[in-house]
N, C-alpha and C positions, 0 to 999 in steps of 0.2 A: 546340725550342720557343724562341720569341723572348723577349728580356728583358722586353718590356712585358707579355707574358702571364704570365711568372713573377712579376713585380711585382704585377700585378693579382690573380693567384691567391693570393699571400701576403697581400695586403691583404684579400681576401675571407675567407681562413681566420682572420685576425686579427679581423675583424668578427664572425665566428661565435663565436669564443672569448669575446670581450668581451661580445657580446650575451647569450650563454648564461649566463655567470657573473653578470652584473648582473641578468639576469632572475630567476635563483635567489635572489640576495640581496634584490632588491626584493620579490618575492613572499613570501619568508620574513619580511621586516619587516612586510609587509601583514598576513599571517596571524597573526603574533605580536601585532600591535596588535588585530586582531579578537578573538582568544582571550584577550586581556588578560594575556599573559605578558610583554609589554614595553610601556612607556608612552612615547609620543613627546610628545604634547601633548593635553590634554584637550579642546581646542576645535577639533579637526580635523573638517573636513567630509569624510566617508568617500567620498562620490561624486566629489568634486573631486580628492582625492588618488589615487583609483583611476584617474583619467585619466592621471596621470603614469606609471603602470605600463606604458602603451603604448610609451613611449620605448625601454626596454631590449628589449622584445619585438620592436619594429620593427627595432632594430639587429640582432637575431638573424636574423629572417626576411630582412632585406635582405642580410645577410652570406651566407646560403645562396644567395640569388638571385645575388649578386655573384660568388660562387665558381664557380657552375656556368655562368653565362651571359656572363661577360666575354669569352670567346673564341668565343662561338657566332655572334652576329649583332651586330657592333659598330655598324652604322648605326642599328638600331632602338633599342638601349638606351643610346645616347650621351646623350641628354637626361635620361633617367631617372637615370643614374649621376651626372651633374653636378648635377642638382636635388637628389637625395638627399644628396650630400655637402655641398652648400650648406645644406640643411636641418639636417644634423647640426652644421654650424658655428654656425648661428643658435641651435639648441637648446642647444648647449654654452655659448654666450655668455649665453643667458637663464638657464641653470642656474647659471652662475657668478655672475650678478647676484642671483638669488633665494636661493641657498644660502650664498654667501660674504659678500656685501656687506650684505644686509638681514637683520636678526635679528627682524623683526616676524613672528610666527607666527599672529597672529589675523586678518590680512588674508587674504581667501580666495585671491587669485591667487598668493600666495607658498606656498600649501600643495600646489600641483600636484606638485612634485618632492620631497615630504617623505620618501617611502619609498625613494627612489633613493639609493644610497650616494654619499658626497662624492667619491670617487675616480673616478667616471664622468665628471666634468667634464673633467679633463685628458685622459682616454682618448678622449672624443668629439672634443675639439679636435684632438688629434694625428692621429687616424684621418681626420677630415674634411680636415685640411690635406694629409695624404698622398694622399687620394683626389682632392682638387682638383689637387694636383701631378701625379698620374697622368693626369688628364683633360687638363691643359694640355700636359704633356710628350709624351704619346703620341697627341695629337689625337683624344681620344674625343669 
């Protein structure tokens, strides 16, 4: 097996682990807010914050896809891998801006990433940079 396939398989496995763990954490925070066992903010818009739960779930599903199909047909999934890694980088930057820099919780757009754990920001940024590096290095 070539080194690029090993690198991409390892990155896919890392995406699966990160996506699964943060999906469990995010949904646990979401359900503990719904059942009133944990209080985040009293003025949360529950529909808007549930949109943010798609991000860790997408990381998990994309990790499974990435793990199984990186060595299957490189020509067809080339653009999808690059666009998804670029999307992860942009989402990581947005999460960094919304969760770390702004402390305004009453503005609706800042509530999207409320239930996602703070440590997902550096994980998403590192994984997206590793994915973009793999795309450029191995000509994906």
